[in-house]
N, C-alpha and C positions, 0 to 999 in steps of 0.2 A: 680866630684860631679855635676858640671854644666850640663854635658851631661846627667846624670841620671835624673836631674830635667826636662830637655827638653823632654826626652823620656817619662817620667811620664805624662807630660802635653799633649803630643800627644795621649797617650793611653786614658787619661781622655776625651779628645775632641772626639776621635773616639767612645768611649763608649757612650758619651752623644748623638752623632749623630746617633748611632745605636738605642739607646733608643727612640729618637725622631722618627726615621723611623718606629720602631715597633709600637709606639703609634699612628702615623698617619695611618698606615696600619689597625690597629684595628678599628680606627674611620671610615675609608672608608668601612671596612667590615660590621660594624654595620649599616651604612647608606644603604649599598647595601641590607642587610637582611631586613631592614625596608621597603625599596622600594619594594622588592620582596614580602614581607608579605602583603603589601598594595594591590599589584596587585592580589595576591591570594585571598584576602578578597573581591576584586572587582569582579573577574571573577567567583568565586564559587557560589555566589547567582544567577548570570546570568545563570550558568549551571543548577542550581536547578529550576529556572523559566522555562527554556527550557524543562526540563524533565516533570515538572508539566503540562506545556501546551500540551505536546505530549500525556500525559495521559488523559487530559480533552478534547482535540480535536484530537483524533487519525487519523481521516480521512483528516486532513490537511497535512499528511505525507504519504510517500509511504507505501504500504502494508507491514505488518510484515510477516516474515518467521516463526515466532513462532507458535506453535500448540496451539489451544484453548482447554484447559482442562475442560472447563465448560460443565457439563452434565445436561440437562433438562429432567424432567419426560415426558414432552410433546413429546420429540423426539422419545420415545419408540413407539408412535402411528403413526409415519411417518418415514419410513425407509430412505427416501431421506434427511430428516432433520438430522437424526443421522449420516448419511454418510458425510454430508457437514459441520456439526458443528465444527470439528477441524480446518477448513479453516477460520473461522470467527473471529479469534483473532484480537483485536483492530479495529473492525468495529462496526457500529451502531446496527448490528444484533448479536453481540457476545453472549449476554445473553437473547435475545428476542426469544420467541417461533416463529416457522416458520409455514407457511401454503403453500400448493401447490395450486397455482391459475391458472396455465396453463399446460396442458398436450396435446401436439399436436395430439396424437392418439385419444383423446376423444373430444377435443375442435376444432380440425381442423388445417391442415397445411396451413394456410394462414394469411396474415397480419391483416385482420379484426378481426379474432378470437383471435389472439395473443394480439393485443392492447386492445380489449374489456376486456380481462382478467387482463392485467398487468398495464395499464395506471393509474396513480395516486396512486399506491400502495407503492411508496417509493423504497428504496434500494432493488435490486433484484439479486438472484443467478440463473444463467442459467446452466442447467445440460443437457448434450447430451451424447448419446451413438451412436457410428458409427456401420456400418454393420460388422466390424471386432471385435466388442465388446469393443473398446476403450472408456473409460469414460473421459470426459473433459468438460470444460465450462468456465464461467467467472463471476465475481462479478461487478455489476454496482451500485456504491453508490448513484447515482442520479436517478436511476430508469428510467421509461419511461412515456411519457405524450402525444405523438403524436403532439408535437408543432413544429416539423421541426427543422433543424439544429442539432448541437452537444450538448452533455451534458458532460462537462469536469470534471475530477477528478483524482488527482494524486494517490488516494488510490485505484483505480480500479485495478483489476488483473485477469489474466487467471489462469487456473490450469489443470493438467492432472494426471491421475492415473498411478503410476509406477508399476513395476513388483511385488513389495512386498505388493501392495494393498494400500499404502499410497499415498497422493497427493503431487505434487510439484507445488508451486505457481510461477507465472511469473509476475513480477512487470511491471507497466506502465513505459515507458521510455520517455525522452524528454519533461517532464512536463505533466500537466494534460490534455492538449488539445486533443480533438477527442478520449477521453476514450470511449465514446459511440458516434461514428461518425455520425450516422443517427438516428434521432428519428422521422421518417416520418410515417404517418398513413398507407401508402401504401407499407411499407417495414418492414422487420422483425428486425433482430439483427445484429449489426455491432460494434464489439469491435475494435476500430481503423478502418481505411479504409480497412485493409487487415488481421488483426491478427486473428479474428474469425468472419466470415460473413455468416449469414444464412438468405438469403433474403426472403424466403417463396414465391418466385415468381411462377406464373403458369408454369407448365412443369418442374420446378426445385425446387419444394416445399421442398424436402428432401436433397437438395445439400448444403453442407457446404464447405467453403474455409478457408484456414489458411496460413498466412505467418508471421513468427516471426522475430523480429529484429528492424524494423523501429519504431514501436509504443509500442510493448511489448517485453520484453527481451526473449532471447533464453534459458536462464536458465543454470544450471550446466552441462547439457548434450549437450548444444549448438545445440538445435533442430532448424531446419529451418522452421518447421511447427508442429502444434499439432498432425496432423494425415497424413502427407505426401502430403500436397497441397490441394487436393480436395477429398471429400468423400461423401458417402450417409449415412444419419442418419436413425436410427430405432426408436430413442426416442429423444424427446425434451421437457424439463420440466422447469418451472420457479417457484421458491420459493421466498416468501416475508415475511416480519414480520407480526405478529399479533398485532393489536392495539385495545385498548378499544374504545367503542363508544364515540365520541367527542374528542378523543386524537388526537393531531396534528401528521400528518405523514410527516416527513421531506422530502423535495424535491418532494412533490406530484404534484407540478405544474411546472411553469417555473423556469429556473435557469439562472444565469448570466454567459455568456461565454465571458470572456475577453482574452481568449487564442487564439493563432494563429495556434495551433497544432504543 
């Protein structure tokens, strides 16, 4: 009888110990869930703020690979605008009518004619055609102003036409520095020091050079160049946004360059 009582006491104590263990485990679990929930509630608004900021200020972020599905009736009157519109997702020109301000064949293959047409016009899309028929170009969010130095932007990009007729974007890499490497009145176009350079220099007016990797990505096809290093151009055009009289044109003047490239 005494042994039975001792055994019963041990079972009771172990049962109580187990119940205490279960109770403590449940408390710890609830505390853990509460902490996790607090963290979720803390980070979720931050994520929402980040997404909202990206929508409000898209050009503070690298170029989007998404296709712009906005169609403007004005594009039907300008074939180049209709061709390039899909590239302008998350840019300041995404839904703005475009105008052709520079055509080298009409305005002249020289820096003076180029800058007379494009300076102070804001964000610009450069479109070129090589002697082999390759279409490519670049987007300069800060435009041109003939103020010398560089015009940085992480949202700048290059592009080229693929075999199926669609365009592939190439993002700026290594930060926004030297997106437009030279904005000199006596020089033409320079996306990075080497990614797409069209100097419009005497004797080499139609010559373009391209090296991908250091300043603009090589893309999914791992291209070393937009067109094989050096090529001759048959067409060079620049499109910019259309603005109402008195409307402020973003980046039409000087821009702050705090990058090192």
